[in-house]
N, C-alpha and C positions, 0 to 999 in steps of 0.2 A: 417487465421494465428492462431496458437496454443497460448494459453495464456502464456505459458512458455516464448515463443519468445517476446510477448508484454511486459512482465515484464523485460526481459533482456534488451529490447530496452529502457523502461523508466530509467532503472538504467544507462545505457549507456549514455543517453542524459544527465542526471544530472551529471555524471562523466566527460563527455567532458566539459560541461558548467563551472563546478568548476576548472577543470585542466587549462582552458583558461582564468580564472579569470573574467568571464562574470557573472554578476548579472541576476536574473530572469528578471528584468525591462529591461535590455539592450537586452536580447535575444527576449523578447516580442515586443520592438520597431523594432528590426531587421526583425523578421518574421511577423510583423503586426498581432499579436494576443494579447489577454489580458494576463497580469502577472498571473491572477488566473487560466487561462487554463493551462499554463506551471507548475504552481505549482501542480495543479490536476494530470497532466500527470506524473510528476517526483515522485508524492507520491502514485502512483498507485490508484488514486481516479476516473480516467476517461481513456478512451482509445481514442488516437487520430485518426482522419481519415488519410488515407494514404496521402493525400495532404498536411495536416498540417504537418504530421511527416517529409515528404521530405523536406518541407520549413524549419522546425526546424533544420534539419541536415545540410542543406545548409547555414543557417544562423549562424551555428557554424563554417563554414569554413572546414568542413570535407567532404572528398570524400565518397560518398554513399557506393562504394565498400569496403572501408576501415572499414566504420561504421558496415556494416553487415558481415564482414569477420569471426568473430569469434562467431557470434550468433548460438546457437546450439538449434535444435529441438529434444525434448525428444522422446523417443520411446513410442508407443501407446501399450504396454504391457497390458494384463488383470489383471496382478498382479504386484504390485509395492511395493517394501520394501525400506523404507528410514531409515537409521540409524540416531539416534540423532545428531551424529557429522557432518551429511551432511546437516543440517538445516542451511540456509544461513542467517547471520544477515543483516538487511537492515534498513535504516532510513526512516521514513515518516517525516512530518513536525518537524522541530527541537524542539523536546519535552523532556525537562530533565525529566529523570527517566523512559522513556519508551524504552524498549529493545525489538524489533521486530526479531524473527527468522522465515524464510520461510521454511515451511515443505514441501509443494507441492503445484503446480498449475496444473490445467488440465482444458480442455474443457468438459464440461459435458452437453450433449444435445446441443451441440455448443454454450454454453454460458460459458465464462471464469469463472473459479473459483479458488479463492487463499485461501489457508490454512496456517495459521501462528500461532506461539506461541508468546503472548505478556506477557512480565514481567513488571510489574509496581511497582517501588521502593516505599517504605513506603511515604505517602502522596503525591505521583506523581499525577499531573493532567496537562491539559493544560490551558492556560489563555484565550483560544478562542475556539469556537465550530467549527466542521469541518462538511463537507457533502462528501458523496461518492456516486457515480453513481452505486449502488449495493445495495442489501439486505445484512445485516450482522447478523451472528449468533455469540454470544459470550458465552462461557461455562467457569464458574470459576472453575479451578482445586483446587486452594488453596488461602486462603486470603479473604478479603472483599473488594467490590468494589461498589461504587455508580456510576450509569450510568445515565447521563442527556441526554433525548432525547426529543427535542423540549423544552416544558416547564414543563415537567414531570421529577421526580427523582424516580430511582428504586435502592433500596438497595439489593444487591447481596452477597451471601456467598458461600463457597465451594460446589459444586453440583447444584448450580442455573444456569440458563442460560437465555438469552434474545435473541429475534429475532425482527428486525425492518427494515423498510425502511430507508436506511441511506442517502437518500436525505433530511431527516429531519436533522436539526443540532444537533450534538451529541458531547459528551466528557465523558471520564470516570475519576473517582477519586478514588484512593487507600485510603480508610478510616481507613485501619489497620495500626499496627505498623511493620508488615512484608511484605515482598515482596508479592505481589498478582500474581498468574500464570493464564493465560487464554488461552484456544483454541479459535481462532477466524477464522471464515470462511466468505469470501466475495463471494457473487453471483452476478458478474456483470450484468448489464442490456445491452441490444443491444443498 
C-alpha cells in the first residue's frame, strides 16, 4: 500500500472518530487496542497492521467500502511537481503554534516517506515529548529552533539541520521572536 494511501487513511480515521463524537479512549475500548496506538496512527507516527485498521473502521461503525471509496492512489511518475498551494494542512497532536503542511508522501525503496513543512509560532513548543516509528530529518529554513532529543538539547538556526531516530522522545521549541520554518522528512521504519 502506498504511503499516500496510508496517510489518507489515518486522516480519515481521525475525521470519522471526531465527526461521530468518539474519544480516542472510547475507540480504543471498542477496538481493544491501546489509546496510545490510536493516537500514533492518527498522528502519522506509526502504520497500523491491516487487522488493526479493519478493526478500527468497524469499531467506528463505518462500512469498509464507504471508508475506502474516495481513497486515491497517486501516480508513480518519475517527475512530480507540487505547487505550494497544493500542500495540505494537517494536525498532529493538538499542539498550539504548530502548523503542518504536507508537501508529498512517497514510498522510497518500499519504505514510506513523508515530507512536510512545519511552521512554529514564536515560543511554540509541546508540553510533552513524542516518539515516531521513523527516522526524522529537520532542516531549518528560517528562525531559531531548539530541538530536544532524549536528554540532549540542540540549538539550530537557519541553514542548520538535524537527523535522528525518532523512537527517541523529542520535541521542538521555537526560541526566537519570529515564526520558524522547517522542512521535515519522516522516513518510516517497517
